[in-house]
HTML snippet that shows the backbone in 3Dmol.js (N, CA, C, O; Angstrom):
<script src="https://3Dmol.org/build/3Dmol-min.js"></script>
<div id="view" style="width:600px;height:400px;position:relative"></div>
<script>
const pdb = `
ATOM      1  N   UNK A   1      60.612 105.938 129.346  1.00  0.00           N
ATOM      2  CA  UNK A   1      61.724 106.107 128.837  1.00  0.00           C
ATOM      3  C   UNK A   1      62.383 106.986 129.251  1.00  0.00           C
ATOM      4  O   UNK A   1      61.751 107.971 129.631  1.00  0.00           O
ATOM      5  N   UNK A   2      64.000 107.035 129.370  1.00  0.00           N
ATOM      6  CA  UNK A   2      64.455 108.140 130.027  1.00  0.00           C
ATOM      7  C   UNK A   2      65.190 108.824 128.477  1.00  0.00           C
ATOM      8  O   UNK A   2      65.415 108.146 127.475  1.00  0.00           O
ATOM      9  N   UNK A   3      65.427 110.086 128.600  1.00  0.00           N
ATOM     10  CA  UNK A   3      66.143 110.842 127.741  1.00  0.00           C
ATOM     11  C   UNK A   3      67.408 111.322 128.257  1.00  0.00           C
ATOM     12  O   UNK A   3      67.394 112.175 129.144  1.00  0.00           O
ATOM     13  N   UNK A   4      68.787 110.752 127.682  1.00  0.00           N
ATOM     14  CA  UNK A   4      69.854 111.171 127.727  1.00  0.00           C
ATOM     15  C   UNK A   4      70.769 112.171 126.715  1.00  0.00           C
ATOM     16  O   UNK A   4      71.167 111.708 125.646  1.00  0.00           O
ATOM     17  N   UNK A   5      70.999 113.182 126.995  1.00  0.00           N
ATOM     18  CA  UNK A   5      71.712 113.892 125.770  1.00  0.00           C
ATOM     19  C   UNK A   5      73.173 114.462 126.424  1.00  0.00           C
ATOM     20  O   UNK A   5      73.403 114.938 127.536  1.00  0.00           O
ATOM     21  N   UNK A   6      74.053 114.213 125.272  1.00  0.00           N
ATOM     22  CA  UNK A   6      75.114 114.528 125.589  1.00  0.00           C
ATOM     23  C   UNK A   6      76.140 115.062 124.732  1.00  0.00           C
ATOM     24  O   UNK A   6      76.378 114.473 123.677  1.00  0.00           O
ATOM     25  N   UNK A   7      76.730 116.021 125.020  1.00  0.00           N
ATOM     26  CA  UNK A   7      77.747 117.176 123.973  1.00  0.00           C
ATOM     27  C   UNK A   7      78.391 116.361 123.566  1.00  0.00           C
ATOM     28  O   UNK A   7      78.822 115.677 124.494  1.00  0.00           O
ATOM     29  N   UNK A   8      78.907 115.844 122.081  1.00  0.00           N
ATOM     30  CA  UNK A   8      80.329 115.139 121.688  1.00  0.00           C
ATOM     31  C   UNK A   8      80.699 115.638 120.696  1.00  0.00           C
ATOM     32  O   UNK A   8      80.302 116.659 120.134  1.00  0.00           O
ATOM     33  N   UNK A   9      81.676 114.762 120.371  1.00  0.00           N
ATOM     34  CA  UNK A   9      82.870 115.230 119.315  1.00  0.00           C
ATOM     35  C   UNK A   9      82.645 114.372 117.714  1.00  0.00           C
ATOM     36  O   UNK A   9      83.471 114.077 116.851  1.00  0.00           O
ATOM     37  N   UNK A  10      81.120 114.144 117.797  1.00  0.00           N
ATOM     38  CA  UNK A  10      80.580 113.382 116.439  1.00  0.00           C
ATOM     39  C   UNK A  10      80.736 114.457 115.395  1.00  0.00           C
ATOM     40  O   UNK A  10      79.993 115.381 115.726  1.00  0.00           O
ATOM     41  N   UNK A  11      81.454 114.780 114.141  1.00  0.00           N
ATOM     42  CA  UNK A  11      81.573 116.116 114.094  1.00  0.00           C
ATOM     43  C   UNK A  11      80.702 116.073 112.538  1.00  0.00           C
ATOM     44  O   UNK A  11      80.298 117.052 111.911  1.00  0.00           O
ATOM     45  N   UNK A  12      80.597 114.905 112.239  1.00  0.00           N
ATOM     46  CA  UNK A  12      80.294 115.116 110.908  1.00  0.00           C
ATOM     47  C   UNK A  12      79.185 113.551 110.553  1.00  0.00           C
ATOM     48  O   UNK A  12      78.937 113.024 111.638  1.00  0.00           O
ATOM     49  N   UNK A  13      78.759 113.046 109.793  1.00  0.00           N
ATOM     50  CA  UNK A  13      78.032 111.933 109.086  1.00  0.00           C
ATOM     51  C   UNK A  13      78.801 110.671 109.207  1.00  0.00           C
ATOM     52  O   UNK A  13      78.468 109.584 109.679  1.00  0.00           O
ATOM     53  N   UNK A  14      79.968 111.094 108.639  1.00  0.00           N
ATOM     54  CA  UNK A  14      80.865 109.858 108.997  1.00  0.00           C
ATOM     55  C   UNK A  14      81.260 109.649 110.034  1.00  0.00           C
ATOM     56  O   UNK A  14      81.241 108.442 110.277  1.00  0.00           O
ATOM     57  N   UNK A  15      81.825 110.557 111.230  1.00  0.00           N
ATOM     58  CA  UNK A  15      81.660 109.863 112.643  1.00  0.00           C
ATOM     59  C   UNK A  15      81.080 109.604 113.042  1.00  0.00           C
ATOM     60  O   UNK A  15      81.256 108.655 113.806  1.00  0.00           O
ATOM     61  N   UNK A  16      79.713 110.258 112.889  1.00  0.00           N
ATOM     62  CA  UNK A  16      77.957 108.834 113.132  1.00  0.00           C
ATOM     63  C   UNK A  16      77.700 107.515 112.983  1.00  0.00           C
ATOM     64  O   UNK A  16      77.169 106.620 113.640  1.00  0.00           O
ATOM     65  N   UNK A  17      78.382 107.687 111.623  1.00  0.00           N
ATOM     66  CA  UNK A  17      78.713 105.908 110.673  1.00  0.00           C
ATOM     67  C   UNK A  17      79.273 105.287 111.274  1.00  0.00           C
ATOM     68  O   UNK A  17      78.732 104.209 111.520  1.00  0.00           O
ATOM     69  N   UNK A  18      80.892 105.565 111.991  1.00  0.00           N
ATOM     70  CA  UNK A  18      81.533 104.769 112.744  1.00  0.00           C
ATOM     71  C   UNK A  18      80.912 104.413 114.140  1.00  0.00           C
ATOM     72  O   UNK A  18      81.415 103.336 114.460  1.00  0.00           O
ATOM     73  N   UNK A  19      80.324 104.698 114.801  1.00  0.00           N
ATOM     74  CA  UNK A  19      79.558 104.549 115.897  1.00  0.00           C
ATOM     75  C   UNK A  19      78.483 103.706 116.164  1.00  0.00           C
ATOM     76  O   UNK A  19      78.308 102.942 117.113  1.00  0.00           O
ATOM     77  N   UNK A  20      77.436 104.076 114.705  1.00  0.00           N
ATOM     78  CA  UNK A  20      76.313 103.389 114.508  1.00  0.00           C
ATOM     79  C   UNK A  20      76.121 102.215 115.369  1.00  0.00           C
ATOM     80  O   UNK A  20      75.331 102.195 116.313  1.00  0.00           O
ATOM     81  N   UNK A  21      76.826 101.300 115.034  1.00  0.00           N
ATOM     82  CA  UNK A  21      76.798  99.506 115.036  1.00  0.00           C
ATOM     83  C   UNK A  21      76.814  99.866 116.750  1.00  0.00           C
ATOM     84  O   UNK A  21      75.936  99.409 117.481  1.00  0.00           O
ATOM     85  N   UNK A  22      77.649 100.522 117.143  1.00  0.00           N
ATOM     86  CA  UNK A  22      77.604 100.461 119.069  1.00  0.00           C
ATOM     87  C   UNK A  22      76.684 101.022 119.273  1.00  0.00           C
ATOM     88  O   UNK A  22      75.912 100.351 119.958  1.00  0.00           O
ATOM     89  N   UNK A  23      76.217 102.242 118.957  1.00  0.00           N
ATOM     90  CA  UNK A  23      74.738 102.578 119.647  1.00  0.00           C
ATOM     91  C   UNK A  23      74.026 101.500 119.229  1.00  0.00           C
ATOM     92  O   UNK A  23      73.708 100.726 120.131  1.00  0.00           O
ATOM     93  N   UNK A  24      73.720 101.251 118.250  1.00  0.00           N
ATOM     94  CA  UNK A  24      72.503 100.338 118.230  1.00  0.00           C
ATOM     95  C   UNK A  24      72.523  99.129 118.997  1.00  0.00           C
ATOM     96  O   UNK A  24      71.579  98.490 119.461  1.00  0.00           O
ATOM     97  N   UNK A  25      73.788  98.916 119.053  1.00  0.00           N
ATOM     98  CA  UNK A  25      73.926  97.384 120.121  1.00  0.00           C
ATOM     99  C   UNK A  25      73.622  97.814 121.493  1.00  0.00           C
ATOM    100  O   UNK A  25      72.929  97.181 122.289  1.00  0.00           O
ATOM    101  N   UNK A  26      74.222  98.997 121.714  1.00  0.00           N
ATOM    102  CA  UNK A  26      74.200  99.706 123.135  1.00  0.00           C
ATOM    103  C   UNK A  26      72.593  99.899 123.368  1.00  0.00           C
ATOM    104  O   UNK A  26      72.195  99.147 124.258  1.00  0.00           O
ATOM    105  N   UNK A  27      71.851 100.489 122.953  1.00  0.00           N
ATOM    106  CA  UNK A  27      70.815 100.955 123.316  1.00  0.00           C
ATOM    107  C   UNK A  27      69.605 100.959 122.376  1.00  0.00           C
ATOM    108  O   UNK A  27      68.575 101.619 122.515  1.00  0.00           O
ATOM    109  N   UNK A  28      69.967  99.958 121.225  1.00  0.00           N
ATOM    110  CA  UNK A  28      69.094  99.524 120.093  1.00  0.00           C
ATOM    111  C   UNK A  28      68.840 100.678 118.898  1.00  0.00           C
ATOM    112  O   UNK A  28      68.795 101.884 119.141  1.00  0.00           O
ATOM    113  N   UNK A  29      68.720 100.229 117.889  1.00  0.00           N
ATOM    114  CA  UNK A  29      68.807 100.932 116.671  1.00  0.00           C
ATOM    115  C   UNK A  29      67.118 101.620 117.069  1.00  0.00           C
ATOM    116  O   UNK A  29      66.219 101.129 117.750  1.00  0.00           O
ATOM    117  N   UNK A  30      67.188 102.902 116.335  1.00  0.00           N
ATOM    118  CA  UNK A  30      66.267 103.879 116.641  1.00  0.00           C
ATOM    119  C   UNK A  30      65.890 104.449 117.828  1.00  0.00           C
ATOM    120  O   UNK A  30      64.857 105.117 117.858  1.00  0.00           O
ATOM    121  N   UNK A  31      66.692 104.264 119.008  1.00  0.00           N
ATOM    122  CA  UNK A  31      66.655 105.048 120.122  1.00  0.00           C
ATOM    123  C   UNK A  31      67.624 105.806 120.361  1.00  0.00           C
ATOM    124  O   UNK A  31      67.765 106.016 121.566  1.00  0.00           O
ATOM    125  N   UNK A  32      68.716 106.553 119.377  1.00  0.00           N
ATOM    126  CA  UNK A  32      69.247 107.164 119.661  1.00  0.00           C
ATOM    127  C   UNK A  32      69.504 108.033 118.393  1.00  0.00           C
ATOM    128  O   UNK A  32      69.308 107.419 117.344  1.00  0.00           O
ATOM    129  N   UNK A  33      69.992 109.623 118.233  1.00  0.00           N
ATOM    130  CA  UNK A  33      70.277 110.303 116.941  1.00  0.00           C
ATOM    131  C   UNK A  33      71.424 111.250 117.559  1.00  0.00           C
ATOM    132  O   UNK A  33      71.829 111.157 118.718  1.00  0.00           O
ATOM    133  N   UNK A  34      71.964 112.339 116.439  1.00  0.00           N
ATOM    134  CA  UNK A  34      73.300 112.562 116.859  1.00  0.00           C
ATOM    135  C   UNK A  34      72.698 114.010 115.714  1.00  0.00           C
ATOM    136  O   UNK A  34      72.476 113.805 114.521  1.00  0.00           O
ATOM    137  N   UNK A  35      72.536 115.264 116.305  1.00  0.00           N
ATOM    138  CA  UNK A  35      71.950 116.422 115.506  1.00  0.00           C
ATOM    139  C   UNK A  35      73.960 117.188 115.507  1.00  0.00           C
ATOM    140  O   UNK A  35      74.655 117.658 116.408  1.00  0.00           O
ATOM    141  N   UNK A  36      74.224 116.926 113.909  1.00  0.00           N
ATOM    142  CA  UNK A  36      75.625 117.442 114.010  1.00  0.00           C
ATOM    143  C   UNK A  36      75.872 118.764 113.258  1.00  0.00           C
ATOM    144  O   UNK A  36      76.948 119.239 112.893  1.00  0.00           O
ATOM    145  N   UNK A  37      74.176 119.421 113.060  1.00  0.00           N
ATOM    146  CA  UNK A  37      74.485 120.505 112.438  1.00  0.00           C
ATOM    147  C   UNK A  37      74.362 121.283 113.863  1.00  0.00           C
ATOM    148  O   UNK A  37      74.734 122.222 113.160  1.00  0.00           O
ATOM    149  N   UNK A  38      74.231 121.738 114.973  1.00  0.00           N
ATOM    150  CA  UNK A  38      74.719 122.289 116.152  1.00  0.00           C
ATOM    151  C   UNK A  38      75.904 122.109 116.342  1.00  0.00           C
ATOM    152  O   UNK A  38      76.493 121.080 116.011  1.00  0.00           O
ATOM    153  N   UNK A  39      76.582 123.383 117.075  1.00  0.00           N
ATOM    154  CA  UNK A  39      77.664 123.495 117.500  1.00  0.00           C
ATOM    155  C   UNK A  39      78.453 122.200 118.693  1.00  0.00           C
ATOM    156  O   UNK A  39      79.619 121.804 118.707  1.00  0.00           O
ATOM    157  N   UNK A  40      77.453 121.859 119.463  1.00  0.00           N
ATOM    158  CA  UNK A  40      77.450 120.638 120.379  1.00  0.00           C
ATOM    159  C   UNK A  40      77.500 119.252 120.208  1.00  0.00           C
ATOM    160  O   UNK A  40      77.943 118.315 120.873  1.00  0.00           O
ATOM    161  N   UNK A  41      76.803 119.402 118.909  1.00  0.00           N
ATOM    162  CA  UNK A  41      76.857 118.008 118.347  1.00  0.00           C
ATOM    163  C   UNK A  41      76.061 116.983 119.055  1.00  0.00           C
ATOM    164  O   UNK A  41      76.502 115.913 119.474  1.00  0.00           O
ATOM    165  N   UNK A  42      74.876 117.403 119.148  1.00  0.00           N
ATOM    166  CA  UNK A  42      74.173 116.857 120.124  1.00  0.00           C
ATOM    167  C   UNK A  42      73.569 114.754 120.080  1.00  0.00           C
ATOM    168  O   UNK A  42      72.817 114.186 119.288  1.00  0.00           O
ATOM    169  N   UNK A  43      73.996 114.450 120.754  1.00  0.00           N
ATOM    170  CA  UNK A  43      73.794 113.101 120.906  1.00  0.00           C
ATOM    171  C   UNK A  43      72.254 112.639 121.733  1.00  0.00           C
ATOM    172  O   UNK A  43      72.314 112.556 122.960  1.00  0.00           O
ATOM    173  N   UNK A  44      71.274 112.426 121.231  1.00  0.00           N
ATOM    174  CA  UNK A  44      70.119 112.213 122.398  1.00  0.00           C
ATOM    175  C   UNK A  44      70.084 110.724 122.168  1.00  0.00           C
ATOM    176  O   UNK A  44      70.455 110.187 121.124  1.00  0.00           O
ATOM    177  N   UNK A  45      69.534 110.003 123.394  1.00  0.00           N
ATOM    178  CA  UNK A  45      69.438 108.051 123.655  1.00  0.00           C
ATOM    179  C   UNK A  45      68.241 108.439 124.061  1.00  0.00           C
ATOM    180  O   UNK A  45      67.827 109.578 124.281  1.00  0.00           O
ATOM    181  N   UNK A  46      67.754 107.493 124.139  1.00  0.00           N
ATOM    182  CA  UNK A  46      66.293 106.951 124.955  1.00  0.00           C
ATOM    183  C   UNK A  46      66.494 105.871 125.645  1.00  0.00           C
ATOM    184  O   UNK A  46      66.741 104.888 124.946  1.00  0.00           O
ATOM    185  N   UNK A  47      66.477 105.700 126.767  1.00  0.00           N
ATOM    186  CA  UNK A  47      67.024 104.752 127.413  1.00  0.00           C
ATOM    187  C   UNK A  47      66.455 104.161 128.714  1.00  0.00           C
ATOM    188  O   UNK A  47      65.987 105.135 129.303  1.00  0.00           O
ATOM    189  N   UNK A  48      66.263 103.099 129.436  1.00  0.00           N
ATOM    190  CA  UNK A  48      65.957 102.948 130.486  1.00  0.00           C
ATOM    191  C   UNK A  48      66.987 102.127 131.476  1.00  0.00           C
ATOM    192  O   UNK A  48      67.287 102.280 132.660  1.00  0.00           O
ATOM    193  N   UNK A  49      67.333 101.331 130.617  1.00  0.00           N
ATOM    194  CA  UNK A  49      68.540 100.604 130.891  1.00  0.00           C
ATOM    195  C   UNK A  49      70.093 100.943 131.524  1.00  0.00           C
ATOM    196  O   UNK A  49      70.666 100.664 132.578  1.00  0.00           O
ATOM    197  N   UNK A  50      70.426 101.649 130.374  1.00  0.00           N
ATOM    198  CA  UNK A  50      71.765 101.764 129.626  1.00  0.00           C
ATOM    199  C   UNK A  50      72.176 103.348 130.467  1.00  0.00           C
ATOM    200  O   UNK A  50      71.464 104.338 130.304  1.00  0.00           O
ATOM    201  N   UNK A  51      73.588 103.370 131.478  1.00  0.00           N
ATOM    202  CA  UNK A  51      73.558 104.198 132.435  1.00  0.00           C
ATOM    203  C   UNK A  51      74.592 105.404 131.419  1.00  0.00           C
ATOM    204  O   UNK A  51      75.467 104.969 130.671  1.00  0.00           O
ATOM    205  N   UNK A  52      74.286 107.053 131.564  1.00  0.00           N
ATOM    206  CA  UNK A  52      75.436 107.818 130.880  1.00  0.00           C
ATOM    207  C   UNK A  52      76.941 107.703 130.871  1.00  0.00           C
ATOM    208  O   UNK A  52      77.669 108.257 130.047  1.00  0.00           O
ATOM    209  N   UNK A  53      77.290 107.027 131.742  1.00  0.00           N
ATOM    210  CA  UNK A  53      78.895 106.193 132.222  1.00  0.00           C
ATOM    211  C   UNK A  53      79.010 105.474 130.982  1.00  0.00           C
ATOM    212  O   UNK A  53      80.036 105.460 130.301  1.00  0.00           O
ATOM    213  N   UNK A  54      77.792 104.795 130.660  1.00  0.00           N
ATOM    214  CA  UNK A  54      78.030 103.465 129.385  1.00  0.00           C
ATOM    215  C   UNK A  54      78.575 104.022 128.505  1.00  0.00           C
ATOM    216  O   UNK A  54      79.778 103.980 128.244  1.00  0.00           O
ATOM    217  N   UNK A  55      77.124 105.030 127.551  1.00  0.00           N
ATOM    218  CA  UNK A  55      77.377 105.708 126.660  1.00  0.00           C
ATOM    219  C   UNK A  55      79.228 106.466 126.378  1.00  0.00           C
ATOM    220  O   UNK A  55      80.132 106.313 125.557  1.00  0.00           O
ATOM    221  N   UNK A  56      79.013 107.189 127.469  1.00  0.00           N
ATOM    222  CA  UNK A  56      80.234 107.540 127.392  1.00  0.00           C
ATOM    223  C   UNK A  56      81.524 107.132 127.085  1.00  0.00           C
ATOM    224  O   UNK A  56      82.334 107.604 126.288  1.00  0.00           O
ATOM    225  N   UNK A  57      81.620 105.786 128.153  1.00  0.00           N
ATOM    226  CA  UNK A  57      82.745 105.134 127.935  1.00  0.00           C
ATOM    227  C   UNK A  57      83.230 104.344 126.516  1.00  0.00           C
ATOM    228  O   UNK A  57      84.320 104.151 125.978  1.00  0.00           O
ATOM    229  N   UNK A  58      81.705 103.965 126.179  1.00  0.00           N
ATOM    230  CA  UNK A  58      81.496 103.012 124.530  1.00  0.00           C
ATOM    231  C   UNK A  58      82.129 104.291 123.401  1.00  0.00           C
ATOM    232  O   UNK A  58      82.818 103.939 122.444  1.00  0.00           O
ATOM    233  N   UNK A  59      81.839 105.634 123.619  1.00  0.00           N
ATOM    234  CA  UNK A  59      82.209 106.666 122.967  1.00  0.00           C
ATOM    235  C   UNK A  59      84.027 107.139 122.725  1.00  0.00           C
ATOM    236  O   UNK A  59      84.800 107.326 121.785  1.00  0.00           O
ATOM    237  N   UNK A  60      84.046 107.172 124.308  1.00  0.00           N
ATOM    238  CA  UNK A  60      85.354 107.089 124.442  1.00  0.00           C
ATOM    239  C   UNK A  60      86.291 106.189 123.638  1.00  0.00           C
ATOM    240  O   UNK A  60      87.171 106.644 122.907  1.00  0.00           O
ATOM    241  N   UNK A  61      86.030 104.748 123.832  1.00  0.00           N
ATOM    242  CA  UNK A  61      86.420 103.634 123.205  1.00  0.00           C
ATOM    243  C   UNK A  61      86.828 103.600 121.839  1.00  0.00           C
ATOM    244  O   UNK A  61      87.725 103.002 121.244  1.00  0.00           O
ATOM    245  N   UNK A  62      85.578 104.718 121.364  1.00  0.00           N
ATOM    246  CA  UNK A  62      85.885 104.779 119.736  1.00  0.00           C
ATOM    247  C   UNK A  62      86.638 106.033 119.326  1.00  0.00           C
ATOM    248  O   UNK A  62      86.635 106.279 118.119  1.00  0.00           O
ATOM    249  N   UNK A  63      87.352 106.958 120.224  1.00  0.00           N
ATOM    250  CA  UNK A  63      88.054 107.781 120.026  1.00  0.00           C
ATOM    251  C   UNK A  63      87.130 109.254 120.280  1.00  0.00           C
ATOM    252  O   UNK A  63      87.609 110.344 119.966  1.00  0.00           O
ATOM    253  N   UNK A  64      85.880 109.130 120.830  1.00  0.00           N
ATOM    254  CA  UNK A  64      84.925 110.640 120.713  1.00  0.00           C
ATOM    255  C   UNK A  64      84.872 110.791 122.080  1.00  0.00           C
ATOM    256  O   UNK A  64      85.066 109.919 122.927  1.00  0.00           O
ATOM    257  N   UNK A  65      84.550 112.158 122.273  1.00  0.00           N
ATOM    258  CA  UNK A  65      84.634 112.378 123.345  1.00  0.00           C
ATOM    259  C   UNK A  65      83.105 112.611 123.752  1.00  0.00           C
ATOM    260  O   UNK A  65      82.468 112.748 122.707  1.00  0.00           O
ATOM    261  N   UNK A  66      82.095 112.729 125.109  1.00  0.00           N
ATOM    262  CA  UNK A  66      81.017 112.700 125.158  1.00  0.00           C
ATOM    263  C   UNK A  66      80.879 113.657 126.605  1.00  0.00           C
ATOM    264  O   UNK A  66      81.777 113.394 127.405  1.00  0.00           O
ATOM    265  N   UNK A  67      80.242 114.353 126.909  1.00  0.00           N
ATOM    266  CA  UNK A  67      79.772 114.650 127.883  1.00  0.00           C
ATOM    267  C   UNK A  67      77.839 115.092 128.164  1.00  0.00           C
ATOM    268  O   UNK A  67      77.063 115.696 127.423  1.00  0.00           O
ATOM    269  N   UNK A  68      77.682 114.632 129.178  1.00  0.00           N
ATOM    270  CA  UNK A  68      76.235 114.643 129.979  1.00  0.00           C
ATOM    271  C   UNK A  68      76.007 115.682 129.684  1.00  0.00           C
ATOM    272  O   UNK A  68      76.960 116.411 129.959  1.00  0.00           O
ATOM    273  N   UNK A  69      74.902 116.387 129.072  1.00  0.00           N
ATOM    274  CA  UNK A  69      74.166 117.719 128.926  1.00  0.00           C
ATOM    275  C   UNK A  69      72.487 117.916 129.623  1.00  0.00           C
ATOM    276  O   UNK A  69      71.650 117.085 129.270  1.00  0.00           O
ATOM    277  N   UNK A  70      72.183 118.725 130.332  1.00  0.00           N
ATOM    278  CA  UNK A  70      70.631 118.540 130.615  1.00  0.00           C
ATOM    279  C   UNK A  70      69.667 118.800 129.877  1.00  0.00           C
ATOM    280  O   UNK A  70      68.518 118.589 130.265  1.00  0.00           O
TER     281      UNK A  70
END
`;
const viewer = $3Dmol.createViewer("view");
viewer.addModel(pdb, "pdb");
viewer.setStyle({}, {cartoon: {color: "spectrum"}});
viewer.zoomTo();
viewer.render();
</script>
């Protein structure tokens, strides 16, 4: 399984709650997490079937920014 990391604009737990159902459907519950305690608000995703561009596009559709990081 690949690990993808993204710098996001998910600033707080309320923001994360807004996209929870979306991410659960896209990559599966338990396959993602967001660390809102760091400045980059890092979203970590474990997946073998979803491309980074799909995750970025899905978050953009909800009004949030995401940028893939190493």
